[in-house]
C-alpha positions in Angstrom: 6.5 -18.6 14.5 2.9 -17.8 14.4 1.5 -15.9 17.2 -0.1 -17.8 19.7 -2.4 -17.2 22.8 -1.2 -13.8 24.1 -3.1 -14.3 27.5 -1.5 -15.6 30.9 0.3 -18.8 31.4 -1.2 -19.5 34.5 1.1 -17.1 36.3 -1.8 -15.1 37.6 -1.6 -12.1 35.3 -2.0 -11.3 31.8 1.0 -10.6 29.6 1.6 -7.1 28.3 0.9 -7.1 24.8 3.4 -5.1 22.9 2.9 -4.6 19.1 5.2 -3.7 16.8 4.4 -2.7 13.5 7.1 -2.4 10.4 10.3 -4.3 10.6 12.6 -2.0 9.0 15.8 -0.9 10.9 13.9 0.7 13.7 10.9 -1.7 14.2 13.2 -4.9 14.1 15.7 -3.8 16.3 13.0 -2.2 18.9 11.2 -5.7 19.1 14.6 -7.8 19.7 15.7 -5.2 22.1 12.6 -5.5 24.3 12.5 -9.1 23.9 16.1 -9.1 25.6 14.9 -6.8 28.2 11.7 -8.3 29.4 10.8 -11.7 30.8 8.6 -14.2 28.3 6.2 -14.8 30.8 5.3 -10.9 31.5 5.1 -9.7 27.9 4.0 -10.9 24.6 6.0 -9.3 21.7 4.2 -9.4 18.2 6.1 -8.0 15.3 4.0 -7.3 12.2 5.7 -6.8 8.8 4.6 -7.4 5.3 7.6 -9.3 4.0 9.4 -12.3 5.7 13.0 -11.0 4.9 14.7 -8.0 6.5 15.3 -5.4 3.9 18.5 -3.5 4.0 17.2 -0.3 2.7 20.5 1.4 2.4 21.6 -1.2 -0.3 18.5 -0.6 -2.6 20.6 1.1 -5.3 23.0 -1.9 -5.3 19.9 -4.3 -6.2 18.9 -2.2 -8.7 22.1 -2.8 -10.6 21.7 -6.5 -10.3 23.9 -7.2 -7.1 22.8 -9.9 -5.1 22.1 -9.0 -1.3 22.7 -11.5 1.3 18.9 -12.9 2.3 18.3 -12.0 6.0 15.2 -14.1 6.8 13.3 -12.9 10.2 12.6 -16.4 11.2 16.2 -17.1 11.8 16.8 -13.4 13.2 14.1 -13.7 16.1 14.5 -17.7 16.5 14.6 -18.3 20.1 14.0 -14.6 21.2 10.2 -15.0 22.0 9.1 -12.4 19.6 6.3 -13.4 17.3 6.2 -12.8 13.7 2.9 -11.9 11.8 3.4 -11.7 8.0 0.5 -9.2 7.3 -0.2 -5.8 6.1 -1.4 -3.0 8.3 -4.3 -1.3 7.2 -5.3 0.8 10.2 -4.5 1.9 13.6 -7.2 2.6 16.3 -5.2 4.7 18.7 -8.1 5.2 21.1 -9.4 1.6 21.3 -5.7 0.2 21.1 -6.0 -2.1 18.0 -4.2 -2.5 14.9 -6.1 -3.7 11.9 -4.0 -6.3 9.7 -4.5 -8.5 6.6 -2.4 -11.4 6.0 0.1 -10.9 3.3 0.0 -13.1 0.2 3.2 -15.4 0.6 3.6 -15.2 -3.3 2.8 -11.7 -4.1 3.9 -9.7 -7.0 7.3 -8.6 -5.1 8.5 -12.2 -5.5 8.8 -12.0 -9.1 12.4 -11.7 -10.1 13.2 -11.6 -6.7 16.1 -14.6 -6.2 16.4 -13.8 -2.4 12.8 -13.6 -1.6 10.3 -10.4 -1.3 11.0 -7.4 0.9 9.4 -4.3 1.8 10.8 -0.7 2.7 10.2 0.5 6.1 7.7 -2.2 7.1 4.3 -2.2 5.0 5.9 -1.3 1.6 3.7 1.4 0.7 5.1 1.4 -2.6 3.4 -1.8 -3.7 -0.4 -1.8 -3.2 -0.8 -0.3 0.2 -4.7 -0.2 1.2 -5.9 -2.6 -1.7 -5.6 -5.2 0.7 -8.5 -6.1 2.9 -10.7 -3.0 1.8 -13.0 -5.3 -0.5 -14.2 -7.8 2.5 -13.8 -7.6 6.1 -13.2 -11.5 6.4 -9.5 -11.0 6.0 -9.2 -8.2 8.5 -7.9 -9.2 11.9 -7.8 -6.9 14.8 -4.8 -7.0 17.0 -5.1 -5.6 20.5 -2.3 -4.0 22.3 -1.3 -2.5 25.5 1.9 -0.9 24.0 2.3 -0.1 20.5 5.7 0.6 18.8 4.7 2.4 15.4 7.5 1.7 12.8 5.9 2.0 9.5 8.8 3.9 8.0 8.5 5.9 4.7 8.0 5.6 1.2 8.9 7.7 -1.9 7.8 11.4 -2.1 6.7 12.2 -5.7 5.8 15.9 -4.5 2.7 15.4 -6.5 5.1 16.6 -9.9 2.7 15.3 -12.6 3.7 11.8 -14.2 6.1 11.3 -11.5 4.0 8.3 -9.9 3.5 6.9 -13.1 6.6 6.9 -15.0 9.4 7.1 -12.6 11.0 4.6 -10.9 11.6 4.4 -6.9 14.1 2.6 -4.9 12.6 3.5 -1.4 12.0 -0.5 -1.0 12.7 -3.7 -2.5 9.5 -4.2 -4.8 10.9 -0.6 -6.7 14.6 -1.5 -6.9 13.4 -4.9 -8.6 11.2 -3.2 -11.2 14.1 -0.7 -11.9 16.7 -3.9 -12.0 14.5 -5.3 -14.6 14.2 -2.0 -16.5 18.0 -1.3 -16.4 18.8 -4.7 -17.4 16.5 -4.2 -20.5 18.2 -0.8 -21.7 20.8 -1.0 -24.7 23.9 1.1 -24.6 23.8 4.8 -25.1 20.2 5.1 -23.6 19.7 7.9 -21.3 19.3 7.5 -17.4 18.1 10.5 -15.3 18.3 10.7 -11.5 16.1 13.3 -10.1 17.1 14.5 -6.6 20.7 15.3 -5.3 20.6 14.2 -1.8 22.2 10.8 -0.6 20.1 8.5 -2.3 20.3 10.2 -5.7 24.1 10.4 -5.5 24.3 6.9 -4.5 22.0 5.7 -7.3 23.7 7.8 -9.9 27.1 6.7 -9.1 26.1 3.0 -8.7 24.4 3.0 -12.0 27.2 4.9 -13.9 29.8 2.5 -12.5 27.7 -0.6 -13.2 26.7 0.4 -16.7 29.4 2.7 -18.2 27.6 2.2 -21.5 24.5 4.4 -20.4 24.1 8.2 -20.4 23.7 8.9 -16.5 22.4 12.5 -16.0 21.7 13.8 -12.2 19.0 16.7 -11.7 19.5 18.4 -8.5 17.7 21.2 -7.3 20.3 23.1 -5.6 24.2 23.1 -6.0 25.6 19.5 -6.1 26.7 18.5 -2.3 25.8 22.1 -1.2 25.4 20.6 2.2 29.1 19.0 2.4 32.2 20.6 3.3 34.3 22.1 0.5 36.6 19.4 0.6 33.6 16.7 0.4 31.9 18.9 -2.3 35.0 18.9 -4.5 35.5 14.9 -4.2 32.1 14.5 -5.1 32.4 16.4 -8.3 35.8 14.6 -9.2 34.0 11.3 -8.6 30.8 12.3 -10.5 33.2 13.6 -13.6 35.4 10.4 -13.3 32.1 8.2 -14.1 30.9 10.6 -16.9 27.7 11.7 -14.9 26.3 14.8 -16.5 25.0 17.1 -13.5 22.2 19.9 -13.8 22.2 22.2 -10.8 19.6 24.4 -9.8 17.3 22.4 -11.9 13.6 21.5 -10.8 11.9 18.8 -12.6 8.1 19.9 -13.5 7.0 16.6 -15.0 7.7 13.1 -16.0 6.7 11.2 -19.1 7.6 7.7 -20.3 10.6 8.9 -22.4 11.8 12.3 -21.0 11.4 14.8 -18.1 10.5 18.5 -18.3 12.5 20.7 -16.1 12.9 24.6 -15.5 15.7 24.4 -18.2 13.7 22.4 -20.7 13.2 18.9 -21.6 15.6 16.2 -21.3 15.5 12.7 -22.8 15.0 9.9 -20.2 14.6 6.2 -21.1 14.5 5.6 -17.3 13.8 8.3 -14.7 14.9 7.4 -11.1 12.9 9.7 -8.4 14.9 10.3 -5.1 13.6 13.7 -3.9 13.3 12.7 -0.1 10.7 10.2 1.6 7.1 10.6 2.8 5.7 9.3 6.0 3.7 6.1 5.8 0.1 7.3 5.4 -1.7 5.5 8.2 -0.6 7.8 11.0 -2.5 10.6 9.4 -5.7 8.8 9.6 -5.5 8.1 13.2 -6.0 10.3 16.3 -2.4 10.4 17.0 -0.9 13.8 17.0 1.1 14.4 13.8 2.7 17.2 12.1 1.8 18.2 8.6 3.9 15.6 7.2 2.3 13.1 8.8 5.1 12.3 11.3 4.0 11.3 14.9 5.1 13.9 17.3 7.3 12.1 20.3 9.0 13.1 23.2 12.7 12.4 24.1 11.7 8.9 25.1 10.1 8.3 21.4 6.5 8.5 23.3 3.5 9.9 21.3 2.6 13.2 22.7 -0.9 12.5 22.4 -1.3 8.9 23.5 1.1 7.4 26.0 0.8 3.8 25.0 2.0 4.6 21.6 5.8 5.0 20.8 6.8 6.0 17.3 10.4 5.5 15.7 12.3 5.7 12.6 11.2 7.8 9.6 7.3 7.7 11.0 8.3 9.7 14.0 9.1 13.4 14.6 11.7 13.5 17.0 13.7 16.6 18.1 17.6 16.3 17.9 20.2 18.7 19.2 19.3 22.4 18.5 15.8 21.4 18.4 16.0 20.5 15.1 13.9 17.3 13.8 16.2 14.3 13.1 16.4 13.5 9.3 14.7 10.3 8.1 17.5 7.9 7.8 19.0 4.8 9.3 21.3 7.0 11.4 18.4 8.5 13.1 16.1 5.2 13.3 18.6 3.0 15.0 19.2 5.2 18.2 15.4 6.0 18.1 14.8 2.4 18.4 17.1 1.7 21.2 15.8 4.7 23.1 12.1 3.7 22.7 13.0 0.1 23.7 14.8 0.9 26.7 12.2 3.5 27.6 9.4 0.8 27.3 11.3 -1.6 29.3 12.1 0.7 32.2 8.5 1.9 32.5 7.2 -1.6 32.5 10.0 -2.7 35.2 9.6 0.2 37.2 13.2 1.3 36.6 14.7 4.5 35.4 14.3 5.5 32.0 17.4 6.2 30.4 17.7 9.2 27.9 20.4 9.4 25.7 20.8 12.7 23.6 20.4 11.5 19.9 23.2 13.2 17.8 25.1 12.9 14.5 28.7 12.0 13.6 28.8 11.4 10.1 26.9 11.1 6.9 28.2 8.1 4.6 27.7 8.2 1.0 28.8 5.1 -1.4 29.9 6.6 -4.7 29.9 3.3 -6.5 31.7 -0.1 -5.2 35.1 1.6 -5.2 34.7 5.2 -4.0 33.0 6.7 -1.0 32.7 9.9 0.8 32.3 10.2 4.8 31.4 13.7 5.6 31.8 14.5 9.6 29.0 16.4 11.1 28.1 18.4 14.0 25.9 16.8 16.5 23.1 18.6 14.8 24.0 17.2 11.5 26.0 20.3 10.0 29.2 19.5 7.8 32.6 19.9 9.7 35.6 20.3 7.5 37.0 16.9 8.0 36.2 14.2 5.3 37.3 10.6 4.4 37.2 10.0 0.6 38.3 7.2 -1.8 38.7 3.6 -1.2 38.8 3.8 2.5 35.7 5.6 2.6 33.9 3.1 0.4 35.2 0.4 2.9 34.2 2.5 5.9 30.6 2.7 4.4 30.4 -0.9 3.5 31.4 -1.7 7.2 28.5 0.7 8.4 26.0 -1.1 6.2 27.2 -4.5 7.6 27.2 -3.2 11.1 23.3 -1.9 10.7 22.3 -5.3 9.5 24.4 -6.8 12.3 22.9 -4.5 14.9 19.4 -5.4 13.5 20.4 -9.1 14.6 22.2 -8.0 17.7 19.8 -5.4 19.3 21.8 -4.9 22.3 25.2 -4.8 20.5 26.3 -8.4 22.2 26.0 -6.9 25.3 24.5 -9.3 27.8 21.3 -8.1 29.1 19.3 -9.0 32.3 15.6 -9.7 31.6 13.4 -7.9 34.4 10.3 -8.5 35.7 7.4 -6.1 35.0 5.7 -4.3 37.5 3.4 -2.2 35.8 0.0 -4.1 35.1 -1.7 -3.2 31.9 -4.9 -1.1 32.2 -7.7 -3.5 32.1 -9.5 -4.1 28.5 -13.3 -3.7 28.7 -14.7 -7.0 28.1 -16.0 -7.6 24.2 -19.3 -7.0 23.4 -21.4 -10.0 22.1 -20.7 -8.8 18.4 -17.0 -8.3 19.1 -16.8 -11.6 20.6 -18.4 -13.5 17.5 -16.1 -11.6 15.1 -12.8 -12.5 17.4 
């Protein structure tokens, strides 16, 4: 599966090199979809990811309470597709020189500890477990991967919002390493210990309810900055309160956390004991984009057009949490699997269309619902407008839990079946890559 010679196979022209960085939902789908749209002799598709398995990020709260997740190795997922997998960490992107700097991943890194089904990462380069430490000390381990088209899908990591002590004492479930650390910590807790979940968004609600259901002996508290479920319809919010109360979860609303210590948190309403603090106050874009010449917004997300193409560098496409894409009503799409998957389809189809000289389809990206699991037996499906505002309609109870499970399974199936099992025709490319200048003698010796 290691990447081979990216240059021509005697067909008289060099293959167009497509490099996809990050193999979360968006990156993995884009790589697989491109492989099914383009001919192998015309393109070389390389997928760079730090871990050998696909991580179902929407299930990290399940992993944290000790449930086993089905391993999904990329080697099986991409077998026979022509996608080359490089197990490596991305350390830099040179958007002007069109190269990606990578360092080989350690096959037995710390994330393998306690991981019965192998290591994993969040949206690609698992920023949560030692980003930037690799390759910085010596140049010998850094390799430069040249590209003609780059698909940037490095995803996001947790966002501490610089709250004092959060990075040191709180747990995250933004990726597998964090979820496994939390699993170990929760397993060691005795009955009656206080667990505080900070953040009242989708991740916080799913984490609090999953822990309360799996460990009814713990005192679970949720600290939300606003009112509980304030974005839901009245029916949805009522159901949420009923389920939380039934699971014995204490909810502190309109509460801002100002500090985290090993055994407590400080809030605007005073101190709260916390043997474990779980931080779920949103995601932060992977930091590499901001260090490049790519046009990004203040939060470090790459600004893209309707085809997910970078506004500053036409040979770069950004998808998933790393991209700032406009949805209906010119509202930016939220960081979520629900946004990342259609963004990946859109980018892959646009790249394939440009390379094959066919018309690039643009499908307006929109939302249909928000699916929230509330433990294994309860759920809430909030139907929404195209621009993600709650409608009155909701689905609740066991049926909602079943629906959410189908959505999660469907998302993982969609990664392995990026054209949704619709047969596709691989088209020949017509667009020639811009010639790369020959390497200088110094570059040639390091290559």
